[in-house]
TORKOLTOR-485322 format. One record per residue (C-alpha): residue in three letters; x, y, z. Coordinates in nm, 2 decimals. Layout:
<vexbas>
VEXBA  residu      px      py      pz
VEXBA     Ala       X       Y       Z
...
</vexbas>
This chain:
<vexbas>
VEXBA  residu      px      py      pz
VEXBA     Unk    0.00    0.02    0.03
VEXBA     Unk    0.18    0.38   -0.10
VEXBA     Unk    0.13    0.61    0.18
VEXBA     Unk   -0.16    0.84    0.23
VEXBA     Unk   -0.11    1.17    0.19
VEXBA     Unk   -0.17    1.42    0.50
VEXBA     Unk   -0.37    1.72    0.46
VEXBA     Unk   -0.14    2.01    0.54
VEXBA     Unk   -0.34    2.25    0.77
VEXBA     Unk   -0.29    2.64    0.80
VEXBA     Unk   -0.10    2.62    0.50
VEXBA     Unk   -0.08    3.01    0.33
VEXBA     Unk   -0.06    3.08   -0.04
VEXBA     Unk    0.24    3.21   -0.19
VEXBA     Unk    0.14    3.55   -0.37
VEXBA     Unk    0.33    3.76   -0.57
VEXBA     Unk    0.48    4.10   -0.45
VEXBA     Unk    0.25    4.40   -0.56
VEXBA     Unk    0.60    4.58   -0.67
VEXBA     Unk    0.68    4.21   -0.88
VEXBA     Unk    0.76    4.34   -1.29
VEXBA     Unk    0.53    4.04   -1.37
VEXBA     Unk    0.22    4.26   -1.26
VEXBA     Unk    0.11    4.49   -1.56
VEXBA     Unk    0.22    4.81   -1.47
VEXBA     Unk   -0.15    5.02   -1.40
VEXBA     Unk   -0.19    4.73   -1.15
VEXBA     Unk    0.12    4.73   -1.01
VEXBA     Unk    0.24    4.93   -0.69
VEXBA     Unk    0.44    5.26   -0.72
VEXBA     Unk    0.73    5.27   -0.49
VEXBA     Unk    0.78    5.53   -0.25
VEXBA     Unk    0.99    5.80   -0.32
VEXBA     Unk    1.20    5.92   -0.04
VEXBA     Unk    1.24    6.30    0.01
VEXBA     Unk    1.61    6.45    0.03
VEXBA     Unk    1.68    6.63    0.32
VEXBA     Unk    1.78    6.98    0.29
VEXBA     Unk    2.12    7.05    0.47
VEXBA     Unk    2.01    7.40    0.54
VEXBA     Unk    1.70    7.32    0.66
VEXBA     Unk    1.66    7.47    1.04
VEXBA     Unk    1.58    7.17    1.25
VEXBA     Unk    1.23    7.21    1.44
VEXBA     Unk    1.23    7.03    1.78
VEXBA     Unk    0.92    7.08    2.01
VEXBA     Unk    1.03    7.08    2.38
VEXBA     Unk    0.73    7.04    2.67
VEXBA     Unk    0.60    7.36    2.87
VEXBA     Unk    0.74    7.37    3.19
VEXBA     Unk    0.47    7.38    3.51
VEXBA     Unk    0.49    7.71    3.59
VEXBA     Unk    0.37    7.56    3.94
VEXBA     Unk    0.72    7.39    4.04
VEXBA     Unk    1.07    7.59    4.13
VEXBA     Unk    1.27    7.37    4.08
VEXBA     Unk    1.18    7.02    4.24
VEXBA     Unk    0.97    7.25    4.43
VEXBA     Unk    0.55    7.21    4.38
VEXBA     Unk    0.37    7.52    4.46
VEXBA     Unk    0.04    7.33    4.43
VEXBA     Unk    0.04    7.06    4.67
VEXBA     Unk   -0.06    7.18    5.00
VEXBA     Unk   -0.39    7.09    5.26
VEXBA     Unk   -0.64    6.97    5.18
VEXBA     Unk   -0.38    6.71    4.96
VEXBA     Unk   -0.55    6.55    4.65
VEXBA     Unk   -0.45    6.15    4.63
VEXBA     Unk   -0.49    5.96    4.34
VEXBA     Unk   -0.52    5.58    4.43
VEXBA     Unk   -0.42    5.28    4.27
VEXBA     Unk   -0.58    4.95    4.27
VEXBA     Unk   -0.28    4.75    4.49
VEXBA     Unk   -0.26    5.00    4.69
VEXBA     Unk   -0.66    4.97    4.80
VEXBA     Unk   -0.58    4.60    4.80
VEXBA     Unk   -0.27    4.60    5.02
VEXBA     Unk   -0.43    4.84    5.22
VEXBA     Unk   -0.68    4.56    5.34
VEXBA     Unk   -0.41    4.31    5.39
VEXBA     Unk   -0.26    4.55    5.66
VEXBA     Unk   -0.61    4.61    5.79
VEXBA     Unk   -0.54    5.00    5.74
VEXBA     Unk   -0.83    5.26    5.73
VEXBA     Unk   -0.73    5.43    5.38
VEXBA     Unk   -0.82    5.79    5.45
VEXBA     Unk   -0.73    5.80    5.83
VEXBA     Unk   -0.39    5.65    5.76
VEXBA     Unk   -0.34    5.87    5.49
VEXBA     Unk   -0.45    6.20    5.76
VEXBA     Unk   -0.21    6.03    6.01
VEXBA     Unk    0.12    6.07    5.75
VEXBA     Unk    0.04    6.43    5.60
VEXBA     Unk   -0.13    6.58    5.95
VEXBA     Unk   -0.35    6.72    5.70
VEXBA     Unk   -0.72    6.67    5.55
VEXBA     Unk   -0.70    6.42    5.22
VEXBA     Unk   -0.91    6.36    4.94
VEXBA     Unk   -0.88    5.98    4.79
VEXBA     Unk   -0.98    5.99    4.39
VEXBA     Unk   -1.05    5.69    4.22
VEXBA     Unk   -1.05    5.69    3.84
VEXBA     Unk   -1.32    5.49    3.61
VEXBA     Unk   -0.95    5.25    3.51
VEXBA     Unk   -0.88    5.18    3.85
VEXBA     Unk   -1.25    5.11    3.99
VEXBA     Unk   -1.26    4.87    3.63
VEXBA     Unk   -0.99    4.73    3.72
VEXBA     Unk   -1.11    4.61    4.07
VEXBA     Unk   -1.40    4.46    3.90
VEXBA     Unk   -1.27    4.25    3.69
VEXBA     Unk   -1.10    4.10    3.98
VEXBA     Unk   -1.39    3.94    4.08
VEXBA     Unk   -1.58    3.85    4.41
VEXBA     Unk   -1.28    3.73    4.57
VEXBA     Unk   -1.17    4.11    4.60
VEXBA     Unk   -1.55    4.26    4.71
VEXBA     Unk   -1.41    4.40    5.02
VEXBA     Unk   -1.18    4.60    4.77
VEXBA     Unk   -1.46    4.74    4.57
VEXBA     Unk   -1.66    4.83    4.87
VEXBA     Unk   -1.40    5.04    4.97
VEXBA     Unk   -1.33    5.21    4.63
VEXBA     Unk   -1.75    5.31    4.64
VEXBA     Unk   -1.72    5.45    4.97
VEXBA     Unk   -1.86    5.82    4.94
VEXBA     Unk   -1.55    5.97    5.06
VEXBA     Unk   -1.36    5.88    4.74
VEXBA     Unk   -1.41    6.12    4.51
VEXBA     Unk   -1.44    6.01    4.11
VEXBA     Unk   -1.26    6.11    3.80
VEXBA     Unk   -1.41    6.01    3.44
VEXBA     Unk   -1.18    5.85    3.22
VEXBA     Unk   -1.16    5.90    2.86
VEXBA     Unk   -0.97    5.68    2.72
VEXBA     Unk   -1.06    5.32    2.58
VEXBA     Unk   -0.98    4.99    2.82
VEXBA     Unk   -0.93    4.95    3.15
VEXBA     Unk   -0.51    4.96    3.19
VEXBA     Unk   -0.50    5.20    3.47
VEXBA     Unk   -0.09    5.27    3.47
VEXBA     Unk   -0.12    5.48    3.14
VEXBA     Unk   -0.36    5.70    3.27
VEXBA     Unk   -0.24    5.76    3.62
VEXBA     Unk    0.07    5.87    3.51
VEXBA     Unk   -0.04    6.14    3.23
VEXBA     Unk   -0.29    6.26    3.48
VEXBA     Unk    0.01    6.32    3.70
VEXBA     Unk    0.24    6.46    3.46
VEXBA     Unk   -0.04    6.75    3.34
VEXBA     Unk   -0.23    6.80    3.69
VEXBA     Unk    0.06    6.88    3.94
VEXBA     Unk   -0.18    6.90    4.28
VEXBA     Unk   -0.21    6.51    4.27
VEXBA     Unk    0.00    6.26    4.53
VEXBA     Unk    0.02    5.92    4.40
VEXBA     Unk   -0.06    5.63    4.63
VEXBA     Unk    0.04    5.32    4.49
VEXBA     Unk    0.25    5.00    4.59
VEXBA     Unk    0.35    4.87    4.18
VEXBA     Unk    0.72    4.91    4.15
VEXBA     Unk    0.70    4.97    3.75
VEXBA     Unk    0.45    5.25    3.81
VEXBA     Unk    0.70    5.40    4.07
VEXBA     Unk    0.96    5.40    3.88
VEXBA     Unk    0.77    5.59    3.62
VEXBA     Unk    0.64    5.80    3.83
VEXBA     Unk    0.96    5.88    3.98
VEXBA     Unk    1.11    6.05    3.64
VEXBA     Unk    0.85    6.33    3.68
VEXBA     Unk    0.95    6.65    3.88
VEXBA     Unk    0.75    6.71    4.18
VEXBA     Unk    0.53    6.48    4.20
VEXBA     Unk    0.51    6.31    4.56
VEXBA     Unk    0.43    5.90    4.60
VEXBA     Unk    0.25    5.75    4.85
VEXBA     Unk    0.32    5.40    5.00
VEXBA     Unk    0.25    5.18    5.25
VEXBA     Unk    0.58    5.13    5.49
VEXBA     Unk    0.70    4.78    5.62
VEXBA     Unk    0.76    4.88    5.98
VEXBA     Unk    0.59    4.77    6.23
VEXBA     Unk    0.35    4.93    6.47
VEXBA     Unk    0.44    5.03    6.79
VEXBA     Unk    0.25    5.09    7.06
VEXBA     Unk    0.43    5.34    7.23
VEXBA     Unk    0.47    5.56    6.98
VEXBA     Unk    0.13    5.75    6.91
VEXBA     Unk    0.29    5.95    6.57
VEXBA     Unk    0.34    5.64    6.39
VEXBA     Unk    0.18    5.60    6.02
VEXBA     Unk    0.17    5.31    5.83
VEXBA     Unk    0.21    5.53    5.49
VEXBA     Unk    0.53    5.73    5.37
VEXBA     Unk    0.54    5.97    5.11
VEXBA     Unk    0.83    6.04    4.87
VEXBA     Unk    0.96    6.37    4.70
VEXBA     Unk    0.70    6.59    4.91
VEXBA     Unk    0.74    6.93    4.98
VEXBA     Unk    0.89    6.93    5.36
VEXBA     Unk    0.82    7.31    5.43
VEXBA     Unk    0.42    7.23    5.33
VEXBA     Unk    0.41    6.98    5.63
VEXBA     Unk    0.67    7.14    5.84
VEXBA     Unk    0.41    7.45    5.82
VEXBA     Unk    0.07    7.24    5.92
VEXBA     Unk    0.28    7.09    6.17
VEXBA     Unk    0.38    7.46    6.32
VEXBA     Unk    0.02    7.60    6.25
VEXBA     Unk   -0.15    7.29    6.44
VEXBA     Unk    0.09    7.35    6.76
VEXBA     Unk    0.01    7.70    6.81
VEXBA     Unk   -0.33    7.64    6.76
VEXBA     Unk   -0.32    7.38    7.04
VEXBA     Unk   -0.13    7.62    7.27
VEXBA     Unk   -0.46    7.88    7.23
VEXBA     Unk   -0.31    8.10    6.96
VEXBA     Unk   -0.05    8.30    7.16
VEXBA     Unk    0.17    8.32    6.92
VEXBA     Unk   -0.04    8.37    6.61
VEXBA     Unk    0.19    8.64    6.45
VEXBA     Unk    0.49    8.39    6.48
VEXBA     Unk    0.30    8.14    6.36
VEXBA     Unk    0.22    8.33    6.05
VEXBA     Unk    0.53    8.45    6.00
VEXBA     Unk    0.67    8.09    5.98
VEXBA     Unk    0.39    7.96    5.75
VEXBA     Unk    0.46    8.23    5.53
VEXBA     Unk    0.83    8.21    5.48
VEXBA     Unk    0.80    7.77    5.48
VEXBA     Unk    0.54    7.78    5.18
VEXBA     Unk    0.52    8.17    5.02
VEXBA     Unk    0.27    8.02    4.79
VEXBA     Unk    0.02    7.85    5.08
VEXBA     Unk    0.03    8.21    5.25
VEXBA     Unk   -0.10    8.33    4.96
VEXBA     Unk   -0.39    8.12    4.94
VEXBA     Unk   -0.48    8.17    5.33
VEXBA     Unk   -0.70    8.43    5.42
VEXBA     Unk   -0.55    8.43    5.77
VEXBA     Unk   -0.25    8.50    5.70
VEXBA     Unk   -0.27    8.80    5.53
VEXBA     Unk   -0.47    8.96    5.86
</vexbas>
């Protein structure tokens, strides 16, 4: 018996190139003409505009209340560490914090399924402000990087290493993450969250103001002068500083 021929599956037919000489000239594809570059022509390069709110690495738009963009894994790790997100943010920054969550981050949490239903319930908390997204898909990293680049008033809360590496290249954007330090009952000012590249002057000014308020406002003039020296942009926004 002779050998049976086996059928070839997914075998593609060989096709002639559209630029082949065997094809008629009217049906033949035309070759693209390469334009010769003029060596005397001026080269134009577009440089991104530097934001006016930055003074080197110092961001004047950051100040209480802080606006914090929350990533998916930040919520999941906070649940794992049994932390109240909003309260821990306030303990870290010593000021009011407004967490923001985008539509793509919400869609990512919904796609995780019933296993992460607690994270979905936290994301739907009324204290979380919702930001609409106009891009396609549910990939949140590109959306968060774009928002942080355009608007310098946000602090990014994430635990993702790749996302943190991308955001560190953008000047003036602080990163909030969950530190691995254990809770010590002897220290009452311990915070499980930490922030990178945050203006130390803005946080210090808030602490000075709180300390003076606790003393009964006896050194209000000193408080306002220290506040204006630490953060000049904040002193312009604060109606109490001009009084």
